[in-house]
MOPAC internal coordinates of N, CA, C and O (Angstrom, degrees):
PM7 1SCF
backbone

  N    0.0000 0     0.00 0     0.00 0    0    0    0
  C    1.4408 1     0.00 0     0.00 0    1    0    0
  C    1.5362 1   109.63 1     0.00 0    2    1    0
  O    1.2310 1   120.86 1     4.82 1    3    2    1
  N    1.3088 1   115.96 1  -175.18 1    3    2    1
  C    1.4607 1   120.09 1  -176.70 1    5    3    2
  C    1.5168 1   110.65 1   -70.90 1    6    5    3
  O    1.2310 1   120.73 1   -47.49 1    7    6    5
  N    1.3375 1   116.22 1   132.51 1    7    6    5
  C    1.4604 1   122.14 1  -177.64 1    9    7    6
  C    1.5218 1   112.85 1  -108.65 1   10    9    7
  O    1.2310 1   119.71 1   159.63 1   11   10    9
  N    1.3143 1   118.17 1   -20.37 1   11   10    9
  C    1.4579 1   122.50 1  -176.80 1   13   11   10
  C    1.5144 1   109.29 1   158.01 1   14   13   11
  O    1.2310 1   120.71 1     5.39 1   15   14   13
  N    1.3155 1   116.25 1  -174.61 1   15   14   13
  C    1.4636 1   120.46 1   178.19 1   17   15   14
  C    1.5195 1   108.88 1   -85.96 1   18   17   15
  O    1.2310 1   120.41 1   -51.98 1   19   18   17
  N    1.3288 1   116.83 1   128.02 1   19   18   17
  C    1.4603 1   122.10 1   177.08 1   21   19   18
  C    1.5231 1   110.08 1   -85.80 1   22   21   19
  O    1.2310 1   120.41 1   127.81 1   23   22   21
  N    1.3369 1   116.82 1   -52.19 1   23   22   21
  C    1.4542 1   120.00 1   178.88 1   25   23   22
  C    1.5241 1   110.47 1  -158.05 1   26   25   23
  O    1.2310 1   121.80 1   -19.58 1   27   26   25
  N    1.3202 1   114.17 1   160.42 1   27   26   25
  C    1.4501 1   122.73 1   174.54 1   29   27   26
  C    1.5156 1   106.28 1  -122.79 1   30   29   27
  O    1.2310 1   120.83 1   -55.12 1   31   30   29
  N    1.3393 1   116.02 1   124.88 1   31   30   29
  C    1.4600 1   119.73 1  -177.59 1   33   31   30
  C    1.5191 1   109.60 1  -104.58 1   34   33   31
  O    1.2310 1   121.49 1   -49.30 1   35   34   33
  N    1.3310 1   114.76 1   130.70 1   35   34   33
  C    1.4633 1   120.95 1   178.30 1   37   35   34
  C    1.5214 1   110.11 1  -123.03 1   38   37   35
  O    1.2310 1   121.14 1   -41.17 1   39   38   37
  N    1.3182 1   115.43 1   138.83 1   39   38   37
  C    1.4619 1   122.12 1   174.41 1   41   39   38
  C    1.5297 1   107.42 1   -88.58 1   42   41   39
  O    1.2310 1   120.77 1   -52.00 1   43   42   41
  N    1.3249 1   116.13 1   128.00 1   43   42   41
  C    1.4670 1   121.60 1  -178.68 1   45   43   42
  C    1.5305 1   109.05 1  -135.09 1   46   45   43
  O    1.2310 1   120.07 1   -23.57 1   47   46   45
  N    1.3313 1   117.48 1   156.43 1   47   46   45
  C    1.4687 1   119.78 1   179.58 1   49   47   46
  C    1.5314 1   113.36 1   -70.98 1   50   49   47
  O    1.2310 1   119.77 1   146.30 1   51   50   49
  N    1.3390 1   118.05 1   -33.70 1   51   50   49
  C    1.4651 1   121.11 1  -174.22 1   53   51   50
  C    1.5272 1   109.21 1  -143.91 1   54   53   51
  O    1.2310 1   120.43 1   -73.67 1   55   54   53
  N    1.3342 1   116.78 1   106.33 1   55   54   53
  C    1.4749 1   119.20 1  -176.62 1   57   55   54
  C    1.5195 1   112.40 1   -66.92 1   58   57   55
  O    1.2310 1   119.74 1   151.08 1   59   58   57
  N    1.3296 1   118.10 1   -28.92 1   59   58   57
  C    1.4660 1   119.56 1  -179.24 1   61   59   58
  C    1.5245 1   111.45 1   -67.59 1   62   61   59
  O    1.2310 1   120.16 1   137.61 1   63   62   61
  N    1.3152 1   117.30 1   -42.39 1   63   62   61
  C    1.4679 1   121.49 1   178.08 1   65   63   62
  C    1.5278 1   109.62 1   -63.53 1   66   65   63
  O    1.2310 1   120.62 1   135.05 1   67   66   65
  N    1.3319 1   116.43 1   -44.95 1   67   66   65
  C    1.4656 1   120.79 1  -179.93 1   69   67   66
  C    1.5292 1   110.87 1   -64.88 1   70   69   67
  O    1.2310 1   120.12 1   137.69 1   71   70   69
  N    1.3368 1   117.37 1   -42.31 1   71   70   69
  C    1.4650 1   120.85 1   179.74 1   73   71   70
  C    1.5284 1   110.87 1   -60.59 1   74   73   71
  O    1.2310 1   120.07 1   136.14 1   75   74   73
  N    1.3109 1   117.47 1   -43.86 1   75   74   73
  C    1.4660 1   120.07 1   179.36 1   77   75   74
  C    1.5238 1   111.32 1   -64.36 1   78   77   75
  O    1.2310 1   120.02 1   140.41 1   79   78   77
  N    1.3233 1   117.57 1   -39.59 1   79   78   77
  C    1.4640 1   121.43 1   177.96 1   81   79   78
  C    1.5236 1   110.48 1   -61.82 1   82   81   79
  O    1.2310 1   120.10 1   131.62 1   83   82   81
  N    1.3334 1   117.41 1   -48.38 1   83   82   81
  C    1.4602 1   120.30 1  -177.60 1   85   83   82
  C    1.5277 1   111.74 1   -69.19 1   86   85   83
  O    1.2310 1   119.75 1   150.36 1   87   86   85
  N    1.3322 1   118.08 1   -29.64 1   87   86   85
  C    1.4662 1   120.55 1   174.05 1   89   87   86
  C    1.5264 1   110.15 1   -62.93 1   90   89   87
  O    1.2310 1   120.59 1   140.53 1   91   90   89
  N    1.3280 1   116.47 1   -39.47 1   91   90   89
  C    1.4688 1   120.44 1   177.47 1   93   91   90
  C    1.5231 1   111.24 1   -64.52 1   94   93   91
  O    1.2310 1   120.11 1   151.67 1   95   94   93
  N    1.3415 1   117.39 1   -28.33 1   95   94   93
  C    1.4704 1   121.60 1   176.69 1   97   95   94
  C    1.5288 1   112.18 1   -78.07 1   98   97   95
  O    1.2310 1   120.30 1   168.87 1   99   98   97
  N    1.3347 1   117.04 1   -11.13 1   99   98   97
  C    1.4571 1   120.86 1   179.02 1  101   99   98
  C    1.5139 1   114.69 1   110.78 1  102  101   99
  O    1.2310 1   120.01 1  -176.85 1  103  102  101
  N    1.3364 1   117.58 1     3.15 1  103  102  101
  C    1.4604 1   120.80 1   178.43 1  105  103  102
  C    1.5242 1   109.60 1   -74.97 1  106  105  103
  O    1.2310 1   120.69 1   -25.12 1  107  106  105
  N    1.3291 1   116.29 1   154.88 1  107  106  105
  C    1.4573 1   121.76 1   174.46 1  109  107  106
  C    1.5286 1   108.83 1  -114.77 1  110  109  107
  O    1.2310 1   121.21 1   -32.73 1  111  110  109
  N    1.3095 1   115.29 1   147.27 1  111  110  109
  C    1.4647 1   120.32 1   179.12 1  113  111  110
  C    1.5212 1   108.39 1   -80.52 1  114  113  111
  O    1.2310 1   120.56 1   -51.87 1  115  114  113
  N    1.3260 1   116.53 1   128.13 1  115  114  113
  C    1.4559 1   122.52 1   179.60 1  117  115  114
  C    1.5143 1   110.24 1   -89.70 1  118  117  115
  O    1.2310 1   120.49 1   128.71 1  119  118  117
  N    1.3354 1   116.67 1   -51.29 1  119  118  117
  C    1.4682 1   120.94 1   178.52 1  121  119  118
  C    1.5176 1   109.77 1  -169.84 1  122  121  119
  O    1.2310 1   121.97 1   -18.28 1  123  122  121
  N    1.3265 1   113.83 1   161.72 1  123  122  121
  C    1.4654 1   121.73 1   172.83 1  125  123  122
  C    1.5210 1   106.96 1  -117.54 1  126  125  123
  O    1.2310 1   121.27 1   -37.55 1  127  126  125
  N    1.3246 1   115.17 1   142.45 1  127  126  125
  C    1.4626 1   120.73 1   178.63 1  129  127  126
  C    1.5165 1   108.92 1  -136.82 1  130  129  127
  O    1.2310 1   120.92 1    -7.10 1  131  130  129
  N    1.3055 1   115.85 1   172.90 1  131  130  129
  C    1.4574 1   121.62 1   174.77 1  133  131  130
  C    1.5283 1   110.16 1   -95.19 1  134  133  131
  O    1.2310 1   120.28 1  -164.53 1  135  134  133
  N    1.3158 1   117.07 1    15.47 1  135  134  133
  C    1.4570 1   124.49 1   176.82 1  137  135  134
  C    1.5249 1   109.45 1   -56.47 1  138  137  135
  O    1.2310 1   119.59 1   -55.96 1  139  138  137
  N    1.3128 1   118.38 1   124.04 1  139  138  137
  C    1.4688 1   123.55 1  -178.58 1  141  139  138
  C    1.5328 1   112.00 1    58.66 1  142  141  139
  O    1.2310 1   119.19 1  -145.95 1  143  142  141
  N    1.2957 1   119.16 1    34.05 1  143  142  141
  C    1.4616 1   121.70 1  -178.65 1  145  143  142
  C    1.5097 1   111.65 1    99.11 1  146  145  143
  O    1.2310 1   120.32 1   118.66 1  147  146  145
  N    1.3053 1   116.99 1   -61.34 1  147  146  145
  C    1.4629 1   121.62 1   170.70 1  149  147  146
  C    1.5173 1   107.86 1  -161.98 1  150  149  147
  O    1.2310 1   121.10 1   -36.28 1  151  150  149
  N    1.3283 1   115.50 1   143.72 1  151  150  149
  C    1.4591 1   120.26 1  -177.39 1  153  151  150
  C    1.5192 1   109.38 1  -148.89 1  154  153  151
  O    1.2310 1   121.33 1   -25.39 1  155  154  153
  N    1.3270 1   115.07 1   154.61 1  155  154  153
  C    1.4609 1   121.47 1   173.85 1  157  155  154
  C    1.5273 1   106.80 1  -132.84 1  158  157  155
  O    1.2310 1   120.89 1   -45.42 1  159  158  157
  N    1.3288 1   115.90 1   134.58 1  159  158  157
  C    1.4583 1   121.69 1   176.29 1  161  159  158
  C    1.5184 1   108.39 1  -106.03 1  162  161  159
  O    1.2310 1   120.77 1   -45.41 1  163  162  161
  N    1.3381 1   116.13 1   134.59 1  163  162  161
  C    1.4637 1   121.65 1  -176.92 1  165  163  162
  C    1.5175 1   109.22 1  -138.20 1  166  165  163
  O    1.2310 1   121.15 1   -24.23 1  167  166  165
  N    1.3440 1   115.41 1   155.77 1  167  166  165
  C    1.4622 1   119.88 1   175.58 1  169  167  166
  C    1.5156 1   109.09 1  -156.67 1  170  169  167
  O    1.2310 1   121.55 1   -18.59 1  171  170  169
  N    1.3195 1   114.64 1   161.41 1  171  170  169
  C    1.4633 1   119.71 1   173.76 1  173  171  170
  C    1.5198 1   109.02 1   -72.16 1  174  173  171
  O    1.2310 1   119.33 1   -27.29 1  175  174  173
  N    1.3338 1   118.89 1   152.71 1  175  174  173
  C    1.4630 1   121.16 1   178.27 1  177  175  174
  C    1.5259 1   110.83 1   -62.92 1  178  177  175
  O    1.2310 1   120.89 1   -26.74 1  179  178  177
  N    1.3226 1   115.91 1   153.26 1  179  178  177
  C    1.4596 1   121.17 1   176.97 1  181  179  178
  C    1.5167 1   111.97 1   110.76 1  182  181  179
  O    1.2310 1   121.69 1    -9.09 1  183  182  181
  N    1.3189 1   114.37 1   170.91 1  183  182  181
  C    1.4645 1   120.55 1  -178.06 1  185  183  182
  C    1.5204 1   111.96 1   -77.96 1  186  185  183
  O    1.2310 1   121.42 1   -29.50 1  187  186  185
  N    1.3329 1   114.90 1   150.50 1  187  186  185
  C    1.4580 1   123.42 1   172.53 1  189  187  186
  C    1.5257 1   114.19 1    58.08 1  190  189  187
  O    1.2310 1   120.20 1  -146.40 1  191  190  189
  N    1.3110 1   117.22 1    33.60 1  191  190  189
  C    1.4633 1   120.86 1   177.24 1  193  191  190
  C    1.5328 1   109.93 1   -85.29 1  194  193  191
  O    1.2310 1   120.79 1   -36.79 1  195  194  193
  N    1.3078 1   116.09 1   143.21 1  195  194  193
  C    1.4534 1   121.88 1   177.37 1  197  195  194
  C    1.5267 1   109.78 1   -69.00 1  198  197  195
  O    1.2310 1   120.51 1   -44.72 1  199  198  197
  N    1.3176 1   116.63 1   135.28 1  199  198  197
  C    1.4626 1   122.08 1   176.12 1  201  199  198
  C    1.5260 1   108.44 1   -85.06 1  202  201  199
  O    1.2310 1   121.27 1   -46.38 1  203  202  201
  N    1.3280 1   115.17 1   133.62 1  203  202  201
  C    1.4620 1   122.42 1   171.51 1  205  203  202
  C    1.5153 1   106.37 1  -103.83 1  206  205  203
  O    1.2310 1   120.32 1   -60.06 1  207  206  205
  N    1.3265 1   117.00 1   119.94 1  207  206  205
  C    1.4586 1   121.49 1   179.65 1  209  207  206
  C    1.5249 1   108.01 1  -108.01 1  210  209  207
  O    1.2310 1   121.04 1   -59.00 1  211  210  209
  N    1.3252 1   115.61 1   121.00 1  211  210  209
  C    1.4548 1   121.80 1   179.05 1  213  211  210
  C    1.5187 1   107.75 1  -108.40 1  214  213  211
  O    1.2310 1   120.44 1   -48.15 1  215  214  213
  N    1.3207 1   116.76 1   131.85 1  215  214  213
  C    1.4599 1   118.22 1   176.08 1  217  215  214
  C    1.5127 1   110.19 1  -139.01 1  218  217  215
  O    1.2310 1   121.83 1   -24.28 1  219  218  217
  N    1.3291 1   114.11 1   155.72 1  219  218  217
  C    1.4559 1   119.82 1   180.00 1  221  219  218
  C    1.5167 1   109.04 1   -74.21 1  222  221  219
  O    1.2310 1   121.17 1   -39.92 1  223  222  221
  N    1.3046 1   115.37 1   140.08 1  223  222  221
  C    1.4536 1   120.64 1  -176.12 1  225  223  222
  C    1.5166 1   113.56 1   -77.05 1  226  225  223
  O    1.2310 1   122.01 1   -25.60 1  227  226  225
  N    1.3097 1   113.75 1   154.40 1  227  226  225
  C    1.4621 1   121.54 1   171.22 1  229  227  226
  C    1.5172 1   106.64 1  -104.08 1  230  229  227
  O    1.2310 1   120.00 1    -5.33 1  231  230  229
  N    1.2911 1   117.61 1   174.67 1  231  230  229
  C    1.4664 1   120.80 1  -175.59 1  233  231  230
  C    1.5241 1   113.08 1   -62.15 1  234  233  231
  O    1.2310 1   119.93 1   157.06 1  235  234  233
  N    1.3389 1   117.73 1   -22.94 1  235  234  233
  C    1.4717 1   119.69 1  -179.31 1  237  235  234
  C    1.5258 1   112.44 1   -92.44 1  238  237  235
  O    1.2310 1   119.71 1   177.18 1  239  238  237
  N    1.3263 1   118.16 1    -2.82 1  239  238  237
  C    1.4617 1   121.88 1  -177.13 1  241  239  238
  C    1.5228 1   110.17 1  -111.61 1  242  241  239
  O    1.2310 1   121.10 1   -38.77 1  243  242  241
  N    1.3087 1   115.51 1   141.23 1  243  242  241
  C    1.4582 1   120.35 1   178.26 1  245  243  242
  C    1.5244 1   108.61 1  -105.39 1  246  245  243
  O    1.2310 1   119.48 1   -28.59 1  247  246  245
  N    1.3360 1   118.59 1   151.41 1  247  246  245
  C    1.4584 1   120.59 1   177.23 1  249  247  246
  C    1.5294 1   111.13 1   -58.61 1  250  249  247
  O    1.2310 1   121.27 1   -36.23 1  251  250  249
  N    1.3136 1   115.17 1   143.77 1  251  250  249
  C    1.4525 1   121.32 1   179.59 1  253  251  250
  C    1.5151 1   110.71 1   127.99 1  254  253  251
  O    1.2310 1   120.95 1    10.64 1  255  254  253
  N    1.3250 1   115.80 1  -169.36 1  255  254  253
  C    1.4701 1   119.86 1  -178.45 1  257  255  254
  C    1.5199 1   109.44 1   -68.03 1  258  257  255
  O    1.2310 1   120.96 1   -56.25 1  259  258  257
  N    1.3145 1   115.77 1   123.75 1  259  258  257
  C    1.4604 1   122.68 1   178.19 1  261  259  258
  C    1.5274 1   109.77 1   -86.26 1  262  261  259
  O    1.2310 1   120.49 1   132.15 1  263  262  261
  N    1.3386 1   116.67 1   -47.85 1  263  262  261
  C    1.4601 1   120.38 1   176.54 1  265  263  262
  C    1.5256 1   110.73 1  -162.97 1  266  265  263
  O    1.2310 1   121.44 1   -17.70 1  267  266  265
  N    1.3250 1   114.84 1   162.30 1  267  266  265
  C    1.4609 1   122.64 1   172.78 1  269  267  266
  C    1.5188 1   106.40 1  -115.89 1  270  269  267
  O    1.2310 1   120.58 1   -49.25 1  271  270  269
  N    1.3272 1   116.49 1   130.75 1  271  270  269
  C    1.4625 1   121.85 1  -178.73 1  273  271  270
  C    1.5247 1   109.96 1  -110.06 1  274  273  271
  O    1.2310 1   121.21 1   -45.71 1  275  274  273
  N    1.3192 1   115.29 1   134.29 1  275  274  273
  C    1.4617 1   121.91 1   179.37 1  277  275  274
  C    1.5241 1   110.31 1  -104.76 1  278  277  275
  O    1.2310 1   120.67 1   -43.53 1  279  278  277
  N    1.3341 1   116.32 1   136.47 1  279  278  277
  C    1.4603 1   122.03 1   176.30 1  281  279  278
  C    1.5207 1   109.71 1   -71.49 1  282  281  279
  O    1.2310 1   121.04 1   -40.61 1  283  282  281
  N    1.3302 1   115.61 1   139.39 1  283  282  281
  C    1.4611 1   121.43 1   172.07 1  285  283  282
  C    1.5259 1   107.62 1  -135.21 1  286  285  283
  O    1.2310 1   120.85 1   -24.68 1  287  286  285
  N    1.3312 1   115.98 1   155.32 1  287  286  285
  C    1.4635 1   118.63 1  -179.49 1  289  287  286
  C    1.5237 1   112.58 1   -89.17 1  290  289  287
  O    1.2310 1   119.84 1   152.78 1  291  290  289
  N    1.3222 1   117.91 1   -27.22 1  291  290  289
  C    1.4660 1   122.76 1  -179.68 1  293  291  290
  C    1.5231 1   106.90 1  -142.24 1  294  293  291
  O    1.2310 1   120.42 1   -82.20 1  295  294  293
  N    1.3118 1   116.81 1    97.80 1  295  294  293
  C    1.4605 1   120.56 1  -172.33 1  297  295  294
  C    1.5239 1   112.48 1   -65.22 1  298  297  295
  O    1.2310 1   119.95 1   140.59 1  299  298  297
  N    1.3189 1   117.69 1   -39.41 1  299  298  297
  C    1.4666 1   119.55 1  -179.48 1  301  299  298
  C    1.5245 1   111.23 1   -64.17 1  302  301  299
  O    1.2310 1   120.10 1   135.30 1  303  302  301
  N    1.3316 1   117.41 1   -44.70 1  303  302  301
  C    1.4609 1   120.94 1   179.25 1  305  303  302
  C    1.5229 1   111.26 1   -66.56 1  306  305  303
  O    1.2310 1   120.72 1   140.93 1  307  306  305
  N    1.3341 1   116.23 1   -39.07 1  307  306  305
  C    1.4647 1   120.09 1  -179.78 1  309  307  306
  C    1.5185 1   111.08 1   -66.81 1  310  309  307
  O    1.2310 1   120.11 1   135.70 1  311  310  309
  N    1.3313 1   117.40 1   -44.30 1  311  310  309
  C    1.4609 1   120.78 1   177.96 1  313  311  310
  C    1.5231 1   110.07 1   -60.76 1  314  313  311
  O    1.2310 1   120.11 1   134.75 1  315  314  313
  N    1.3234 1   117.40 1   -45.25 1  315  314  313
  C    1.4690 1   120.75 1   179.84 1  317  315  314
  C    1.5272 1   111.31 1   -61.75 1  318  317  315
  O    1.2310 1   120.10 1   137.11 1  319  318  317
  N    1.3277 1   117.41 1   -42.89 1  319  318  317
  C    1.4641 1   121.15 1   179.87 1  321  319  318
  C    1.5249 1   111.16 1   -65.07 1  322  321  319
  O    1.2310 1   120.28 1   138.71 1  323  322  321
  N    1.3236 1   117.07 1   -41.29 1  323  322  321
  C    1.4569 1   120.16 1   179.68 1  325  323  322
  C    1.5285 1   111.72 1   -70.87 1  326  325  323
  O    1.2310 1   120.09 1   142.98 1  327  326  325
  N    1.3262 1   117.42 1   -37.02 1  327  326  325
  C    1.4642 1   119.77 1   175.97 1  329  327  326
  C    1.5348 1   110.26 1   -63.21 1  330  329  327
  O    1.2310 1   120.44 1   143.44 1  331  330  329
  N    1.3244 1   116.76 1   -36.56 1  331  330  329
  C    1.4676 1   120.51 1   177.33 1  333  331  330
  C    1.5216 1   111.39 1   -64.28 1  334  333  331
  O    1.2310 1   120.60 1   156.33 1  335  334  333
  N    1.3357 1   116.47 1   -23.67 1  335  334  333
  C    1.4676 1   121.77 1   177.57 1  337  335  334
  C    1.5277 1   112.12 1   -90.80 1  338  337  335
  O    1.2310 1   120.13 1  -177.69 1  339  338  337
  N    1.3247 1   117.35 1     2.31 1  339  338  337
  C    1.4522 1   121.22 1   177.47 1  341  339  338
  C    1.5108 1   115.37 1    97.34 1  342  341  339
  O    1.2310 1   119.48 1  -173.83 1  343  342  341
  N    1.3406 1   118.60 1     6.17 1  343  342  341
  C    1.4645 1   121.35 1   177.86 1  345  343  342
  C    1.5273 1   108.74 1   -78.29 1  346  345  343
  O    1.2310 1   120.81 1   -48.60 1  347  346  345
  N    1.3251 1   116.06 1   131.40 1  347  346  345
  C    1.4544 1   121.34 1   177.85 1  349  347  346
  C    1.5266 1   110.02 1  -103.15 1  350  349  347
  O    1.2310 1   120.85 1   -38.37 1  351  350  349
  N    1.3081 1   115.98 1   141.63 1  351  350  349
  C    1.4656 1   122.25 1   179.33 1  353  351  350
  C    1.5210 1   109.68 1  -107.72 1  354  353  351
  O    1.2310 1   120.97 1   -25.20 1  355  354  353
  N    1.3509 1   115.75 1   154.80 1  355  354  353
  C    1.4654 1   121.73 1  -176.74 1  357  355  354
  C    1.5251 1   113.39 1   -74.84 1  358  357  355
  O    1.2310 1   120.01 1   164.98 1  359  358  357
  N    1.3087 1   117.59 1   -15.02 1  359  358  357
  C    1.4619 1   121.30 1  -178.28 1  361  359  358
  C    1.5139 1   109.26 1   177.31 1  362  361  359
  O    1.2310 1   120.69 1    10.92 1  363  362  361
  N    1.3205 1   116.29 1  -169.08 1  363  362  361
  C    1.4660 1   119.77 1  -178.78 1  365  363  362
  C    1.5340 1   112.72 1   -74.75 1  366  365  363
  O    1.2310 1   120.95 1   -15.13 1  367  366  365
  N    1.3018 1   115.78 1   164.87 1  367  366  365
  C    1.4646 1   122.61 1   173.13 1  369  367  366
  C    1.5315 1   107.02 1   -64.11 1  370  369  367
  O    1.2310 1   120.36 1   -42.32 1  371  370  369
  N    1.3324 1   116.91 1   137.68 1  371  370  369
  C    1.4628 1   119.08 1   179.78 1  373  371  370
  C    1.5235 1   111.08 1  -145.10 1  374  373  371
  O    1.2310 1   121.06 1   -16.93 1  375  374  373
  N    1.3227 1   115.57 1   163.07 1  375  374  373
  C    1.4669 1   122.42 1   177.66 1  377  375  374
  C    1.5264 1   108.61 1  -102.51 1  378  377  375
  O    1.2310 1   120.64 1   -52.75 1  379  378  377
  N    1.3370 1   116.39 1   127.25 1  379  378  377
  C    1.4658 1   121.54 1   177.17 1  381  379  378
  C    1.5235 1   108.80 1   -74.96 1  382  381  379
  O    1.2310 1   120.65 1   -54.82 1  383  382  381
  N    1.3102 1   116.36 1   125.18 1  383  382  381
  C    1.4675 1   121.23 1  -176.21 1  385  383  382
  C    1.5246 1   112.48 1   -61.88 1  386  385  383
  O    1.2310 1   119.91 1   136.74 1  387  386  385
  N    1.3272 1   117.78 1   -43.26 1  387  386  385
  C    1.4608 1   120.91 1  -175.17 1  389  387  386
  C    1.5157 1   114.11 1   -70.12 1  390  389  387
  O    1.2310 1   120.42 1   135.45 1  391  390  389
  N    1.3356 1   116.79 1   -44.55 1  391  390  389
  C    1.4658 1   120.62 1  -174.17 1  393  391  390
  C    1.5182 1   113.42 1  -100.45 1  394  393  391
  O    1.2310 1   119.84 1   160.45 1  395  394  393
  N    1.3262 1   117.91 1   -19.55 1  395  394  393
  C    1.4512 1   121.59 1  -176.56 1  397  395  394
  C    1.5191 1   113.50 1    81.12 1  398  397  395
  O    1.2310 1   119.91 1  -179.33 1  399  398  397
  N    1.3289 1   117.78 1     0.67 1  399  398  397
  C    1.4645 1   120.81 1   179.47 1  401  399  398
  C    1.5281 1   110.31 1   -68.04 1  402  401  399
  O    1.2310 1   120.91 1   -35.82 1  403  402  401
  N    1.3265 1   115.87 1   144.18 1  403  402  401
  C    1.4591 1   121.61 1   172.05 1  405  403  402
  C    1.5218 1   105.95 1   -96.72 1  406  405  403
  O    1.2310 1   120.45 1   -54.67 1  407  406  405
  N    1.3507 1   116.75 1   125.33 1  407  406  405
  C    1.4534 1   120.25 1  -170.65 1  409  407  406
  C    1.5271 1   112.81 1  -133.47 1  410  409  407
  O    1.2310 1   121.96 1   -21.85 1  411  410  409
  N    1.3292 1   113.86 1   158.15 1  411  410  409
  C    1.4608 1   122.37 1   170.18 1  413  411  410
  C    1.5261 1   106.16 1  -138.29 1  414  413  411
  O    1.2310 1   120.35 1   -47.38 1  415  414  413
  N    1.3279 1   116.94 1   132.62 1  415  414  413
  C    1.4636 1   121.17 1  -174.64 1  417  415  414
  C    1.5232 1   111.18 1  -108.28 1  418  417  415
  O    1.2310 1   121.44 1   -34.12 1  419  418  417
  N    1.3378 1   114.85 1   145.88 1  419  418  417
  C    1.4541 1   122.08 1   178.72 1  421  419  418
  C    1.5168 1   108.73 1  -151.14 1  422  421  419
  O    1.2310 1   120.56 1    -4.80 1  423  422  421
  N    1.3162 1   116.53 1   175.20 1  423  422  421
  C    1.4687 1   121.77 1   177.54 1  425  423  422
  C    1.5188 1   109.08 1  -130.18 1  426  425  423
  O    1.2310 1   121.33 1   -33.62 1  427  426  425
  N    1.3409 1   115.06 1   146.38 1  427  426  425
  C    1.4640 1   118.97 1   176.18 1  429  427  426
  C    1.5347 1   108.21 1   -81.33 1  430  429  427
  O    1.2310 1   119.45 1    -2.76 1  431  430  429
  N    1.3311 1   118.65 1   177.24 1  431  430  429
  C    1.4643 1   120.33 1  -177.70 1  433  431  430
  C    1.5313 1   114.24 1   -60.60 1  434  433  431
  O    1.2310 1   119.92 1   161.28 1  435  434  433
  N    1.3369 1   117.75 1   -18.72 1  435  434  433
  C    1.4607 1   121.57 1   178.08 1  437  435  434
  C    1.5246 1   112.33 1   -98.54 1  438  437  435
  O    1.2310 1   120.33 1  -166.43 1  439  438  437
  N    1.3301 1   116.98 1    13.57 1  439  438  437
  C    1.4720 1   125.22 1   176.35 1  441  439  438
  C    1.5255 1   114.39 1    73.98 1  442  441  439
  O    1.2310 1   119.20 1  -168.60 1  443  442  441
  N    1.3381 1   119.13 1    11.40 1  443  442  441
  C    1.4625 1   120.67 1   174.80 1  445  443  442
  C    1.5236 1   108.95 1   -70.58 1  446  445  443
  O    1.2310 1   121.26 1   -39.55 1  447  446  445
  N    1.3239 1   115.19 1   140.45 1  447  446  445
  C    1.4723 1   120.73 1   179.74 1  449  447  446
  C    1.5209 1   110.06 1   -76.94 1  450  449  447
  O    1.2310 1   121.02 1   -46.89 1  451  450  449
  N    1.3123 1   115.66 1   133.11 1  451  450  449
  C    1.4596 1   123.72 1   173.16 1  453  451  450
  C    1.5252 1   107.59 1  -128.03 1  454  453  451
  O    1.2310 1   120.83 1   -18.13 1  455  454  453
  N    1.3159 1   116.01 1   161.87 1  455  454  453
  C    1.4614 1   120.27 1  -178.56 1  457  455  454
  C    1.5153 1   108.82 1  -146.32 1  458  457  455
  O    1.2310 1   120.63 1   -35.72 1  459  458  457
  N    1.3085 1   116.41 1   144.28 1  459  458  457
  C    1.4662 1   122.06 1   168.91 1  461  459  458
  C    1.5178 1   106.02 1  -103.52 1  462  461  459
  O    1.2310 1   120.65 1   -40.32 1  463  462  461
  N    1.3236 1   116.36 1   139.68 1  463  462  461
  C    1.4628 1   121.27 1  -176.32 1  465  463  462
  C    1.5172 1   110.61 1  -134.93 1  466  465  463
  O    1.2310 1   120.66 1   -49.84 1  467  466  465
  N    1.3144 1   116.35 1   130.16 1  467  466  465
  C    1.4811 1   121.26 1   176.05 1  469  467  466
  C    1.5090 1   108.72 1  -107.23 1  470  469  467
  O    1.2310 1   120.10 1   180.00 1  471  470  469

């Protein structure tokens, strides 16, 4: 089941400007990937901190929060349990090439993107 927030993804015009700003706030850079063109993952120092993933937008994405991802311990079991409760997913479970995360995507009743991440 859900264990906590894994990451929050935001679409931004310039990841380098955002990365420098968050570094000044005390965040550390975790990694950069070519996810969605280019992305940077950052978090506050210490254990169990939520990752903030910033990526450059595409023409279909608007600046702001793209999705919130929740940590799960067993994604297949969690997806099956939630589907049994009537939750619909946007597609099959998949592995993100850039980060290696195993994910399943869904939307809340207001069409906001959510993600489960193992």
